[in-house]
C-alpha positions as CSV (number, residue, x, y, z in Angstrom):
1,M,32.0,13.7,-152.6
2,T,29.8,12.5,-150.1
3,I,29.3,9.3,-148.4
4,K,26.0,8.8,-150.4
5,E,27.5,9.5,-153.7
6,K,30.5,6.9,-152.5
7,I,27.7,4.4,-151.7
8,K,26.0,4.9,-155.0
9,E,28.9,4.0,-157.0
10,E,30.1,1.1,-155.0
11,I,26.3,-0.3,-155.7
12,D,26.7,0.4,-159.3
13,L,29.6,-1.7,-159.2
14,L,28.2,-4.5,-157.7
15,P,27.3,-7.7,-159.9
16,D,23.2,-7.9,-160.3
17,E,23.5,-11.3,-158.2
18,L,23.8,-9.2,-155.1
19,L,21.5,-6.6,-155.5
20,D,18.7,-8.4,-153.9
21,Q,21.1,-8.8,-150.5
22,V,21.8,-5.2,-150.8
23,Q,17.7,-4.5,-151.0
24,E,17.1,-6.8,-148.2
25,Y,19.8,-5.3,-146.0
26,L,18.6,-1.6,-146.8
27,N,15.0,-2.7,-146.0
28,S,16.2,-4.2,-142.6
29,I,18.0,-1.2,-141.4
30,K,15.3,1.5,-142.2
31,V,14.2,3.3,-139.0
32,S,10.4,3.3,-138.1
33,R,9.4,6.6,-136.5
34,I,7.8,5.7,-133.4
35,K,4.5,7.9,-132.4
36,R,4.8,8.6,-128.6
37,E,1.8,9.5,-127.0
38,K,1.3,12.7,-125.1
39,T,1.7,12.8,-121.6
40,H,-0.6,14.9,-119.8
41,T,0.8,16.5,-117.2
42,L,-2.0,18.0,-115.5
43,H,-3.2,15.7,-112.4
44,L,-0.2,13.6,-111.9
45,K,-0.8,13.7,-108.1
46,G,1.8,16.3,-107.7
47,Q,2.5,19.3,-105.3
48,Y,1.4,21.8,-108.1
49,D,-2.2,19.9,-109.2
50,S,-4.3,22.0,-106.8
51,M,-2.3,25.1,-106.5
52,N,-3.2,28.4,-108.7
53,L,0.1,28.6,-110.7
54,R,-0.4,32.1,-111.8
55,Q,-1.4,33.6,-108.9
56,K,1.7,31.9,-106.9
57,A,4.0,33.4,-110.1
58,Y,2.9,37.0,-109.4
59,E,3.3,36.9,-105.8
């Protein structure tokens, strides 16, 4: 039996008065995905910005 099934069984045994509290708790622990912006790696004022990397790689 998986954890999810065990939790479902425990919820089924709870009285109706407590289901609102369980719902509030579940809503509070939901993980929201944060959309991260891409970091542009070109022109970060590093040593490789002005270098031709393909030419350097074949040397």
